[in-house]
MARMARRO-998236 format. One record per residue (C-alpha): residue number from 1; x, y, z. Coordinates in Angstrom, 2 decimals, decimal comma, padded with zeros to 5 digits, always signed. Layout:
BEGIN
+-----+---------+---------+---------+
|   k |      xx |      yy |      zz |
+-----+---------+---------+---------+
| NUM |       X |       Y |       Z |
...
+-----+---------+---------+---------+
***
This chain:
BEGIN
+-----+---------+---------+---------+
|   k |      xx |      yy |      zz |
+-----+---------+---------+---------+
|   1 | +233,76 | +224,24 | -012,99 |
|   2 | +232,40 | +225,22 | -009,50 |
|   3 | +232,23 | +228,85 | -008,33 |
|   4 | +234,34 | +229,97 | -005,41 |
|   5 | +232,79 | +229,39 | -001,90 |
|   6 | +231,22 | +232,38 | -000,35 |
|   7 | +233,33 | +234,06 | +002,43 |
|   8 | +232,36 | +233,12 | +006,01 |
|   9 | +229,75 | +235,39 | +007,73 |
|  10 | +231,11 | +237,35 | +010,63 |
|  11 | +229,41 | +236,28 | +013,79 |
|  12 | +229,75 | +237,23 | +017,46 |
|  13 | +228,27 | +236,00 | +020,90 |
|  14 | +227,18 | +238,81 | +023,17 |
|  15 | +226,49 | +237,95 | +026,74 |
|  16 | +223,99 | +240,29 | +028,16 |
|  17 | +223,04 | +238,08 | +031,09 |
|  18 | +223,47 | +239,21 | +034,68 |
|  19 | +227,13 | +239,49 | +035,90 |
|  20 | +226,71 | +236,39 | +038,20 |
|  21 | +225,57 | +234,16 | +035,26 |
|  22 | +227,23 | +230,80 | +034,73 |
|  23 | +230,21 | +231,37 | +032,36 |
|  24 | +229,98 | +227,81 | +031,36 |
|  25 | +226,85 | +228,46 | +029,35 |
|  26 | +228,71 | +231,28 | +027,40 |
|  27 | +231,61 | +228,86 | +026,75 |
|  28 | +229,22 | +226,19 | +025,47 |
|  29 | +227,56 | +228,58 | +023,05 |
|  30 | +230,96 | +229,75 | +021,67 |
|  31 | +231,93 | +226,17 | +021,04 |
|  32 | +228,61 | +225,48 | +019,19 |
|  33 | +228,91 | +228,62 | +017,06 |
|  34 | +232,62 | +227,71 | +016,26 |
|  35 | +231,47 | +224,29 | +014,88 |
|  36 | +229,01 | +225,85 | +012,40 |
|  37 | +230,30 | +225,97 | +008,88 |
|  38 | +230,05 | +229,26 | +007,02 |
|  39 | +230,61 | +231,59 | +009,97 |
|  40 | +233,57 | +233,08 | +011,62 |
|  41 | +234,06 | +234,36 | +015,12 |
|  42 | +236,29 | +237,35 | +015,92 |
|  43 | +239,98 | +236,50 | +016,66 |
|  44 | +240,73 | +239,75 | +018,56 |
|  45 | +240,83 | +238,83 | +022,14 |
|  46 | +240,15 | +242,39 | +023,20 |
|  47 | +236,93 | +242,36 | +020,94 |
|  48 | +235,78 | +238,97 | +022,31 |
|  49 | +235,99 | +240,26 | +025,68 |
|  50 | +234,11 | +243,29 | +024,94 |
|  51 | +231,34 | +241,43 | +023,38 |
|  52 | +231,24 | +239,19 | +026,47 |
|  53 | +231,23 | +242,16 | +028,71 |
|  54 | +234,22 | +240,82 | +030,33 |
|  55 | +237,11 | +242,76 | +031,96 |
|  56 | +240,17 | +240,31 | +032,50 |
|  57 | +241,48 | +242,54 | +035,32 |
|  58 | +238,06 | +242,62 | +037,02 |
|  59 | +237,74 | +238,83 | +036,54 |
|  60 | +241,21 | +238,25 | +038,13 |
|  61 | +240,08 | +240,45 | +041,17 |
|  62 | +236,82 | +238,44 | +041,50 |
|  63 | +238,92 | +235,26 | +041,63 |
|  64 | +241,00 | +236,86 | +044,43 |
|  65 | +237,81 | +237,92 | +046,17 |
|  66 | +236,56 | +234,26 | +046,13 |
|  67 | +239,85 | +233,15 | +047,56 |
|  68 | +239,52 | +235,55 | +050,49 |
|  69 | +235,88 | +234,41 | +051,11 |
|  70 | +237,07 | +230,71 | +050,99 |
|  71 | +239,89 | +231,32 | +053,43 |
|  72 | +237,37 | +232,78 | +055,96 |
|  73 | +234,93 | +230,03 | +055,39 |
|  74 | +237,57 | +227,45 | +056,25 |
|  75 | +238,75 | +229,41 | +059,33 |
|  76 | +242,10 | +230,35 | +057,94 |
|  77 | +241,95 | +233,80 | +059,51 |
|  78 | +245,71 | +234,13 | +059,32 |
|  79 | +245,44 | +234,51 | +055,54 |
|  80 | +242,25 | +236,43 | +055,31 |
|  81 | +243,88 | +240,04 | +055,82 |
|  82 | +246,33 | +239,73 | +053,00 |
|  83 | +243,86 | +238,04 | +050,56 |
|  84 | +241,24 | +240,75 | +051,39 |
|  85 | +243,67 | +243,51 | +050,73 |
|  86 | +244,85 | +242,00 | +047,42 |
|  87 | +241,29 | +241,42 | +046,21 |
|  88 | +240,17 | +244,93 | +047,24 |
|  89 | +242,93 | +246,67 | +045,51 |
|  90 | +242,24 | +244,57 | +042,41 |
|  91 | +238,65 | +245,63 | +042,41 |
|  92 | +239,44 | +249,17 | +043,10 |
|  93 | +241,82 | +249,33 | +040,06 |
|  94 | +239,42 | +247,56 | +037,74 |
|  95 | +236,39 | +249,71 | +038,58 |
|  96 | +235,70 | +252,57 | +036,27 |
|  97 | +234,88 | +254,67 | +039,31 |
|  98 | +236,62 | +253,23 | +042,40 |
|  99 | +234,31 | +252,50 | +045,37 |
| 100 | +231,11 | +252,94 | +043,40 |
| 101 | +230,39 | +249,72 | +041,59 |
| 102 | +232,43 | +247,53 | +043,89 |
| 103 | +230,97 | +249,10 | +047,25 |
| 104 | +229,08 | +245,92 | +048,28 |
| 105 | +231,83 | +243,63 | +047,57 |
| 106 | +234,40 | +245,63 | +049,41 |
| 107 | +232,04 | +245,93 | +052,44 |
| 108 | +231,68 | +242,13 | +052,56 |
| 109 | +235,41 | +241,73 | +052,21 |
| 110 | +236,32 | +244,26 | +054,80 |
| 111 | +233,77 | +242,80 | +057,35 |
| 112 | +235,51 | +239,45 | +057,03 |
| 113 | +238,92 | +240,93 | +057,76 |
| 114 | +237,41 | +242,87 | +060,70 |
| 115 | +235,98 | +239,78 | +062,19 |
| 116 | +239,22 | +237,86 | +061,94 |
| 117 | +241,23 | +240,76 | +063,53 |
| 118 | +238,59 | +241,23 | +066,23 |
| 119 | +238,44 | +237,48 | +067,03 |
| 120 | +242,31 | +237,57 | +067,36 |
| 121 | +242,36 | +240,52 | +069,63 |
| 122 | +244,24 | +242,82 | +067,29 |
| 123 | +242,51 | +246,05 | +067,87 |
| 124 | +244,96 | +248,01 | +065,67 |
| 125 | +244,19 | +245,94 | +062,61 |
| 126 | +240,61 | +245,74 | +063,39 |
| 127 | +240,39 | +249,61 | +063,83 |
| 128 | +241,90 | +249,93 | +060,36 |
| 129 | +239,16 | +247,79 | +058,75 |
| 130 | +236,47 | +249,67 | +060,70 |
| 131 | +237,86 | +252,86 | +059,17 |
| 132 | +237,64 | +251,43 | +055,69 |
| 133 | +234,11 | +250,35 | +056,24 |
| 134 | +233,28 | +253,76 | +057,42 |
| 135 | +234,86 | +255,34 | +054,34 |
| 136 | +232,46 | +253,24 | +052,28 |
| 137 | +229,63 | +255,04 | +053,94 |
| 138 | +227,78 | +251,62 | +054,75 |
| 139 | +225,14 | +251,29 | +057,42 |
| 140 | +226,41 | +250,71 | +060,88 |
| 141 | +226,96 | +247,99 | +062,04 |
| 142 | +227,72 | +246,55 | +058,60 |
| 143 | +226,12 | +243,45 | +057,37 |
| 144 | +227,63 | +240,41 | +059,11 |
| 145 | +229,32 | +242,34 | +061,90 |
| 146 | +227,66 | +241,81 | +065,36 |
| 147 | +226,58 | +245,10 | +066,94 |
| 148 | +228,49 | +244,41 | +070,10 |
| 149 | +231,66 | +243,82 | +068,15 |
| 150 | +231,11 | +247,03 | +066,15 |
| 151 | +230,42 | +249,12 | +069,34 |
| 152 | +233,98 | +248,44 | +070,47 |
| 153 | +235,33 | +250,68 | +067,75 |
| 154 | +233,83 | +254,07 | +068,11 |
| 155 | +234,52 | +256,77 | +065,58 |
| 156 | +237,56 | +258,94 | +066,64 |
| 157 | +239,74 | +261,43 | +065,05 |
| 158 | +242,79 | +259,38 | +064,32 |
| 159 | +244,94 | +262,49 | +063,29 |
| 160 | +244,32 | +264,27 | +066,52 |
| 161 | +247,43 | +263,06 | +068,47 |
| 162 | +249,45 | +261,57 | +065,43 |
| 163 | +252,35 | +263,21 | +063,78 |
| 164 | +251,21 | +263,86 | +060,35 |
| 165 | +253,29 | +263,25 | +057,11 |
| 166 | +252,82 | +265,14 | +053,89 |
| 167 | +252,27 | +262,56 | +051,09 |
| 168 | +252,83 | +263,68 | +047,52 |
| 169 | +251,38 | +261,38 | +044,88 |
| 170 | +252,87 | +261,75 | +041,43 |
| 171 | +252,09 | +259,99 | +038,40 |
| 172 | +251,70 | +260,03 | +034,52 |
| 173 | +248,50 | +259,85 | +032,46 |
| 174 | +244,99 | +260,84 | +033,21 |
| 175 | +242,98 | +259,80 | +036,08 |
| 176 | +241,77 | +260,70 | +039,57 |
| 177 | +243,80 | +259,52 | +042,61 |
| 178 | +241,97 | +257,97 | +045,48 |
| 179 | +243,56 | +257,79 | +049,01 |
| 180 | +242,15 | +255,29 | +051,51 |
| 181 | +238,74 | +255,11 | +049,44 |
| 182 | +238,55 | +258,95 | +049,34 |
| 183 | +238,79 | +261,04 | +046,20 |
| 184 | +241,80 | +263,38 | +046,17 |
| 185 | +242,09 | +264,78 | +042,61 |
| 186 | +244,31 | +264,49 | +039,61 |
| 187 | +248,09 | +263,75 | +040,20 |
| 188 | +250,32 | +265,33 | +041,29 |
| 189 | +248,31 | +265,76 | +044,51 |
| 190 | +249,24 | +266,11 | +048,23 |
| 191 | +247,64 | +264,98 | +051,34 |
| 192 | +248,42 | +264,83 | +055,12 |
| 193 | +248,40 | +261,23 | +056,36 |
| 194 | +249,18 | +259,43 | +059,64 |
| 195 | +252,08 | +256,85 | +059,52 |
| 196 | +250,99 | +253,41 | +058,63 |
| 197 | +249,49 | +251,64 | +055,68 |
| 198 | +247,56 | +253,50 | +053,06 |
| 199 | +245,89 | +252,63 | +049,72 |
| 200 | +246,38 | +254,48 | +046,62 |
| 201 | +244,18 | +253,92 | +043,49 |
| 202 | +243,99 | +255,39 | +040,12 |
| 203 | +242,11 | +253,64 | +037,10 |
| 204 | +244,08 | +250,57 | +036,23 |
| 205 | +246,47 | +250,78 | +039,08 |
| 206 | +246,33 | +250,40 | +042,84 |
| 207 | +248,96 | +249,78 | +045,56 |
| 208 | +249,39 | +249,75 | +049,37 |
| 209 | +252,16 | +251,93 | +050,76 |
| 210 | +253,59 | +252,04 | +054,21 |
| 211 | +254,25 | +255,57 | +055,34 |
| 212 | +256,83 | +256,11 | +058,15 |
| 213 | +257,06 | +259,14 | +060,47 |
| 214 | +260,26 | +260,27 | +058,94 |
| 215 | +260,85 | +262,14 | +056,77 |
| 216 | +257,95 | +264,62 | +057,17 |
| 217 | +257,36 | +264,75 | +053,32 |
| 218 | +257,19 | +261,49 | +051,26 |
| 219 | +256,79 | +260,97 | +047,45 |
| 220 | +254,90 | +258,05 | +045,93 |
| 221 | +254,64 | +257,20 | +042,20 |
| 222 | +251,36 | +255,95 | +040,92 |
| 223 | +250,98 | +255,46 | +037,25 |
| 224 | +247,58 | +255,33 | +035,64 |
| 225 | +247,14 | +252,55 | +033,21 |
| 226 | +247,35 | +253,34 | +029,49 |
| 227 | +245,04 | +251,12 | +027,52 |
| 228 | +246,39 | +250,05 | +024,20 |
| 229 | +244,88 | +250,98 | +020,86 |
| 230 | +242,70 | +247,78 | +020,79 |
| 231 | +241,37 | +248,36 | +024,38 |
| 232 | +240,51 | +252,04 | +023,49 |
| 233 | +238,90 | +250,90 | +020,21 |
| 234 | +236,44 | +248,52 | +021,94 |
| 235 | +236,01 | +250,18 | +025,32 |
| 236 | +232,73 | +251,91 | +024,51 |
| 237 | +231,40 | +248,47 | +023,21 |
| 238 | +232,39 | +246,71 | +026,37 |
| 239 | +230,81 | +249,49 | +028,46 |
| 240 | +227,47 | +249,16 | +026,57 |
| 241 | +227,44 | +245,39 | +027,02 |
| 242 | +228,33 | +245,72 | +030,75 |
| 243 | +225,40 | +248,03 | +031,07 |
| 244 | +223,17 | +245,37 | +029,64 |
| 245 | +224,65 | +242,84 | +032,09 |
| 246 | +223,73 | +245,23 | +034,96 |
| 247 | +219,98 | +245,14 | +033,84 |
| 248 | +219,59 | +247,65 | +031,07 |
| 249 | +217,74 | +245,58 | +028,34 |
| 250 | +219,43 | +245,59 | +024,83 |
| 251 | +217,07 | +247,15 | +022,45 |
| 252 | +217,16 | +246,56 | +018,62 |
| 253 | +218,71 | +249,77 | +017,76 |
| 254 | +221,54 | +249,77 | +020,36 |
| 255 | +222,13 | +246,05 | +019,43 |
| 256 | +222,38 | +246,93 | +015,81 |
| 257 | +224,85 | +249,60 | +016,50 |
| 258 | +226,90 | +247,24 | +018,66 |
| 259 | +226,95 | +244,74 | +015,69 |
| 260 | +228,02 | +247,38 | +013,28 |
| 261 | +230,78 | +248,59 | +015,44 |
| 262 | +232,10 | +245,20 | +015,90 |
| 263 | +231,68 | +244,42 | +012,02 |
| 264 | +229,17 | +241,59 | +012,85 |
| 265 | +226,48 | +240,33 | +010,41 |
| 266 | +225,13 | +237,67 | +012,87 |
| 267 | +224,99 | +237,55 | +016,61 |
| 268 | +224,00 | +235,19 | +019,23 |
| 269 | +222,68 | +237,25 | +022,16 |
| 270 | +222,46 | +235,52 | +025,56 |
| 271 | +219,68 | +237,33 | +027,51 |
| 272 | +218,96 | +235,01 | +030,33 |
| 273 | +220,33 | +231,82 | +031,79 |
| 274 | +217,92 | +229,85 | +029,71 |
| 275 | +217,47 | +232,06 | +026,52 |
| 276 | +219,58 | +232,72 | +023,40 |
| 277 | +218,45 | +234,87 | +020,50 |
| 278 | +219,97 | +234,94 | +016,93 |
| 279 | +220,05 | +238,33 | +015,27 |
| 280 | +221,37 | +239,50 | +011,99 |
| 281 | +221,91 | +242,85 | +010,11 |
| 282 | +219,44 | +243,39 | +007,29 |
| 283 | +218,51 | +246,39 | +005,15 |
| 284 | +216,39 | +248,91 | +006,93 |
| 285 | +212,87 | +249,43 | +005,88 |
| 286 | +212,89 | +251,96 | +003,21 |
| 287 | +216,27 | +250,95 | +002,11 |
| 288 | +218,20 | +253,55 | +004,06 |
| 289 | +220,80 | +251,89 | +006,19 |
| 290 | +220,61 | +248,62 | +008,20 |
| 291 | +218,77 | +247,44 | +011,25 |
| 292 | +219,11 | +244,35 | +013,58 |
| 293 | +216,33 | +241,67 | +013,03 |
| 294 | +215,77 | +238,79 | +015,52 |
| 295 | +215,22 | +235,72 | +013,55 |
| 296 | +215,24 | +232,80 | +016,26 |
| 297 | +214,97 | +232,38 | +020,09 |
| 298 | +216,22 | +229,06 | +021,37 |
| 299 | +217,12 | +227,53 | +024,72 |
| 300 | +220,67 | +228,64 | +025,61 |
| 301 | +221,71 | +225,06 | +026,39 |
| 302 | +220,18 | +223,45 | +023,38 |
| 303 | +223,15 | +223,03 | +020,81 |
| 304 | +221,05 | +221,38 | +018,13 |
| 305 | +218,39 | +224,20 | +018,17 |
| 306 | +221,08 | +226,75 | +018,06 |
| 307 | +222,92 | +225,08 | +015,21 |
| 308 | +219,74 | +224,90 | +013,07 |
| 309 | +218,86 | +228,51 | +013,85 |
| 310 | +222,28 | +229,66 | +012,62 |
| 311 | +222,17 | +227,40 | +009,52 |
| 312 | +218,87 | +229,19 | +008,57 |
| 313 | +220,33 | +232,71 | +009,50 |
| 314 | +223,31 | +232,20 | +007,31 |
| 315 | +221,20 | +231,88 | +004,13 |
| 316 | +218,74 | +234,36 | +002,73 |
| 317 | +215,24 | +233,06 | +001,46 |
| 318 | +216,64 | +232,25 | -001,96 |
| 319 | +219,54 | +230,12 | -000,46 |
| 320 | +222,28 | +232,60 | -001,36 |
| 321 | +224,84 | +233,67 | +001,11 |
| 322 | +223,45 | +236,14 | +003,68 |
| 323 | +226,25 | +238,90 | +003,42 |
| 324 | +229,67 | +237,80 | +001,92 |
| 325 | +232,52 | +239,35 | +004,05 |
| 326 | +234,21 | +240,15 | +000,76 |
| 327 | +233,39 | +240,33 | -002,99 |
| 328 | +233,83 | +237,07 | -004,76 |
| 329 | +235,29 | +237,33 | -008,27 |
| 330 | +232,93 | +235,64 | -010,80 |
| 331 | +234,26 | +232,44 | -012,46 |
| 332 | +235,64 | +232,95 | -015,96 |
| 333 | +232,59 | +231,68 | -017,78 |
| 334 | +230,45 | +234,40 | -016,26 |
| 335 | +232,76 | +237,11 | -017,18 |
| 336 | +232,71 | +236,50 | -021,00 |
| 337 | +229,84 | +237,71 | -023,00 |
| 338 | +230,69 | +235,98 | -026,26 |
| 339 | +232,97 | +233,02 | -025,85 |
| 340 | +232,18 | +229,71 | -024,21 |
| 341 | +234,63 | +226,88 | -023,94 |
| 342 | +233,74 | +223,43 | -022,73 |
| 343 | +236,28 | +222,24 | -020,12 |
| 344 | +236,90 | +218,69 | -019,12 |
| 345 | +233,47 | +216,97 | -019,16 |
| 346 | +231,59 | +220,18 | -019,87 |
| 347 | +228,54 | +219,80 | -022,02 |
| 348 | +227,17 | +222,26 | -024,48 |
| 349 | +223,35 | +221,89 | -025,15 |
| 350 | +221,54 | +223,85 | -027,92 |
| 351 | +217,88 | +223,96 | -028,33 |
| 352 | +214,98 | +226,43 | -028,54 |
| 353 | +217,27 | +229,26 | -028,69 |
| 354 | +218,73 | +228,71 | -025,25 |
| 355 | +222,31 | +227,57 | -024,56 |
| 356 | +223,37 | +225,95 | -021,22 |
| 357 | +226,86 | +225,33 | -020,27 |
| 358 | +227,36 | +222,86 | -017,45 |
| 359 | +230,84 | +222,67 | -015,83 |
| 360 | +231,94 | +219,07 | -015,17 |
| 361 | +231,16 | +218,05 | -011,72 |
| 362 | +230,18 | +221,59 | -010,63 |
| 363 | +226,98 | +222,94 | -009,18 |
| 364 | +226,93 | +226,18 | -011,08 |
| 365 | +224,93 | +226,74 | -014,22 |
| 366 | +224,97 | +229,81 | -016,48 |
| 367 | +221,87 | +230,58 | -018,62 |
| 368 | +221,98 | +232,94 | -021,62 |
| 369 | +219,58 | +233,65 | -024,27 |
| 370 | +220,90 | +233,36 | -027,93 |
| 371 | +219,50 | +233,53 | -031,46 |
| 372 | +220,20 | +230,26 | -033,28 |
| 373 | +220,14 | +230,42 | -037,11 |
+-----+---------+---------+---------+
***
């Protein structure tokens, strides 16, 4: 009678490569891990995204950014302004601190929209993109914008001759409100603005509003996104992985903490486009707590080498399961201390004071010492 199979070992794939790394490598590694027997990947999509350092809202904004850049590259200037605004609002809503991490991407997008408006002779639209570029505090002229074109839009006080409107921004939840790329404060908050199009951003939400000159006081609702329980649970883990992707190297101690937080025993860590490392949680030296141990480094695109490394990682030196995810109840013949029953084709051997019981067709053998009269 064979014993119960050990529970699969919890494993995850952490992507610590640069943010512009090929996502296909990550997908291939996940597929390789999934095909290995004896391990189980997380099924919580929020946890999977956290381990990959991936933000779905940010990924969608990046896709819109690429669409805007493609429209400019193919001379579809009529589509560029709307695509740039859509991408920019997505980047601003997804960024932990609007403007900060996405400043370079926003500057490139605004420059494309400015060039299209300038070439079309639309000074009003071009001036709006110039003001947004200046709000980013980029070098003048911005990269990609010819100096002679930039010089046609000197900095002026747009509010000097305009009829101002008091705009009140209200909303629920926590978060700082940004108006036209400038920080206002927590909602509810008021600001004087000129009639026209304005951008409002709070973490997880962004929108463009068209303010008219009547009435003189207008109210806008802007609700901050409220992450679900799962998102809150894995937010710090995702932030840690994203820090690694921005260049902070993952050390053994911080990696061990990330693995413990995620409930992982094994991890495949992608550290560069060409390198994958296999880590596992083992007892700490001295027997106090646990630590992460690197047990293999393989080419990231070598499925055979990665599979072999995982097979070796699953077993401890004596061949036993590394860390069962749940205790396995012993078979009945290991629970009894005095009674042995041969079942089916079981064989009872007696000799030299040792009794062996072999279950028919099974791999398990129990050995006990006994005194035979």
